[in-house]
N, C-alpha and C positions, 0 to 999 in steps of 0.2 A: 650804731651797731659797734660791737667790740672790735678791736684790731684783729684783722684776719689776713695774714700774709699770703695764705694759699687761696683766698677768694672763695671759700666754700661755706661760710657761715650764712645761714638764712635769716631773713628779716623776721620770720616767724619765731625762730629760736631767740632772737633778740627781744621780741615782744614778750615771750614766756619768761625770759631771764635765765636761759640755760647757761651754765658755767661749764666750760670744756676743761676737763681734767686730764684726759688722755684719749687720743683717737687711734691708737694702735689696735689692730684686729685681735690681738691676743688678750688685751685687757682694756678695752675702751671704757671710759668713765665720764659721766656728766652728773651735774648736781643742779638743783634749783631750790632756792629758799621758799618756805611756805609763806605766802602772803595772802591777804584777803581776796584779791581778785582771782586767785587760783583755787579758792575753796568752793565746794558745793554748798547748798543752803544750810546744812546742819554743821558746817565748820570743818569738814574733812577736805584734804586736798583732792581735787576732782580727779577721778580715774582717767579722764581724757588727757590730763596733764601728764600723768605717769606714763600713759601709752605714748604720748608725744615724745617724752624723753627717750623711751626705748627706740622708737622709729628714728629719731634724729641721730642718736649715737650709732646705730647700725648702718643707716644710710650714709652718713658722712664718712665713717671709717671705711666702709666698702669703697666709696667713691675715691677716697684718697689712695687706696690700694690699686685701683684699676684705671685711673685717669691716664697714667703713662702709656697704657695700651690703647688709648682712644676710646675707652668705654666710660660709661656713667652708671650710676646706681639709683634704683628707685624701689620704694616699698612695694612688695607683692602680697604679703599676708602677715598678719600679726595676731597672736593669741596671748592674752594677758589674764592670769589668774590672780585675783586680789586676795590677800591673806589677812592683812591687818591694815587699818587706816594710818595715814600719815597726817598728823594734826598740828605739829609744831616743828620748829627747827628747819630741816631741809629733807628733801628726797634725793637719793643718789642711786644712779643706775650703773652697774658694772656689767658689761657684755663681752662675750667671747664668740668669735666666729668658729663654729663647729664643723662647717663644710664650706670649702672655697672652690666652687665649680666654675666652669667657663661661663655659664648663663645664670646661675643662681648661687647665692651664699645663704647659709642658714646659721642663725645666731641664737644663743641662749643668753638670757639676761636676768639679773636679780635686781629688785628695787628694795632699798633699805632706807630706814629713817635715820635721824641724827644719832640715835643710840645703837645703830648697826643692827636693828631688828629687821628680819625679813618681812617685807610688806607685800611683795608681789613677785611672781615668776612669769617670765615671758619667753616666747619663741617668735622669731621674726625671720621671714624669708625676704631676701632682697633680690630683685631682678637686676642682672648685669647686661646692659645693652650698648650698642655703639652710640656715641654722641651724635645727636641729630645734625645733619649738614647745615651749615650756616650758623651754628652755635659756637661761640668762642669758648675755648678751654682756658680756665683760670691758670 
């Protein structure tokens, strides 16, 4: 797994190949290169991969913002509307927290291809909850 001084990178993101560009709630960004194992049968990047990127960037960015308060973040709901396929280069997600509540955060995200074309729009709700007792805080 990539170097992670804050201890919040997931093994799943390492498996997908997520590249973290920014984890600030105002402009969180991730990218993943298109590669064969991330394509669906006709050669398009799998929609589940794009949804994964949205969930990862929103969850991690929320977690980083609330950990200092003894809280953690977990996905509660996600809606992704696919507009055009990603077929080569990379997919990049830019997300912004639109609501930062005590128990939920709501995010908006755009997925773009390597040519900066809009490929998907997403909305993600993140639940903010106390870190379970007995769990170490990174």
